[in-house]
C-alpha positions in Angstrom: -20.8 11.4 -2.6 -19.0 8.7 -4.7 -18.4 5.2 -3.2 -15.7 2.9 -4.5 -15.7 -0.7 -3.7 -12.9 -3.2 -4.3 -13.8 -6.8 -4.9 -12.9 -8.8 -3.0 -12.7 -6.4 -0.1 -9.2 -5.7 1.1 -9.8 -7.4 4.4 -10.5 -10.6 2.6 -6.8 -10.8 1.7 -5.6 -10.0 5.2 -6.0 -13.4 6.8 -2.5 -15.0 6.4 -3.2 -17.5 9.3 -6.0 -19.1 7.3 -4.4 -19.0 3.9 -1.3 -21.1 3.2 -0.8 -19.1 -0.1 -0.5 -15.8 1.6 2.6 -13.7 0.8 3.2 -10.0 1.2 6.2 -8.0 0.0 6.9 -4.3 -0.1 9.4 -2.2 -2.1 10.3 1.4 -1.8 10.4 2.6 -5.4 11.3 6.2 -5.0 12.2 8.7 -2.3 12.6 12.5 -2.9 13.8 14.8 -0.2 14.2 18.6 -0.4 14.9 20.3 2.9 12.2 19.5 5.4 9.8 18.0 2.8 9.9 14.5 1.3 7.8 12.1 -0.7 8.0 8.3 -1.1 6.4 5.8 -3.5 5.9 2.3 -2.1 4.6 -0.8 -3.9 3.1 -3.7 -1.8 2.0 -7.0 -3.4 -0.3 -9.3 -1.4 -0.8 -12.7 -2.8 -3.4 -15.2 -1.5 -5.4 -18.1 -2.7 -8.1 -15.6 -4.0 -5.7 -13.6 -6.1 -3.2 -10.8 -6.1 -3.7 -7.3 -4.8 -1.1 -4.6 -5.7 -1.1 -1.4 -3.6 0.7 1.7 -4.7 1.2 4.1 -1.8 2.3 7.7 -2.1 3.4 9.2 1.1 4.3 12.9 1.9 6.4 13.8 4.9 7.4 16.9 6.8 10.3 17.3 9.2 9.0 19.0 12.3 11.4 19.5 15.3 13.9 17.0 13.9 11.3 14.2 13.4 9.8 13.1 10.1 6.0 12.9 10.1 3.7 11.4 7.4 1.3 14.2 6.6 -0.5 12.7 3.7 -1.1 9.3 2.1 -2.9 8.4 -1.1 -3.0 4.9 -2.6 -4.4 2.9 -5.5 -5.2 -0.8 -5.3 -5.6 -3.3 -8.2 -6.9 -6.8 -7.7 -6.3 -9.7 -10.1 -8.3 -12.9 -9.2 -6.7 -16.2 -9.4 -7.7 -18.3 -12.3 
């Protein structure tokens, strides 16, 4: 089994109440729909006093009984420490 660790841990950036530099923004970069299947690419940038974390999420959807459901998600995260 392979273990991947992100430094600092993602939860270290998730404390906006304690960090006056905390900012979070998301942008939908791409949506592709064909019939009852779809995919989306979403970029989220989290800035804090410790640095910047960029998440790239890839979501897959299926339309089941007239509702869209997320059936799969993968992501990548890149941390850049503040200098």
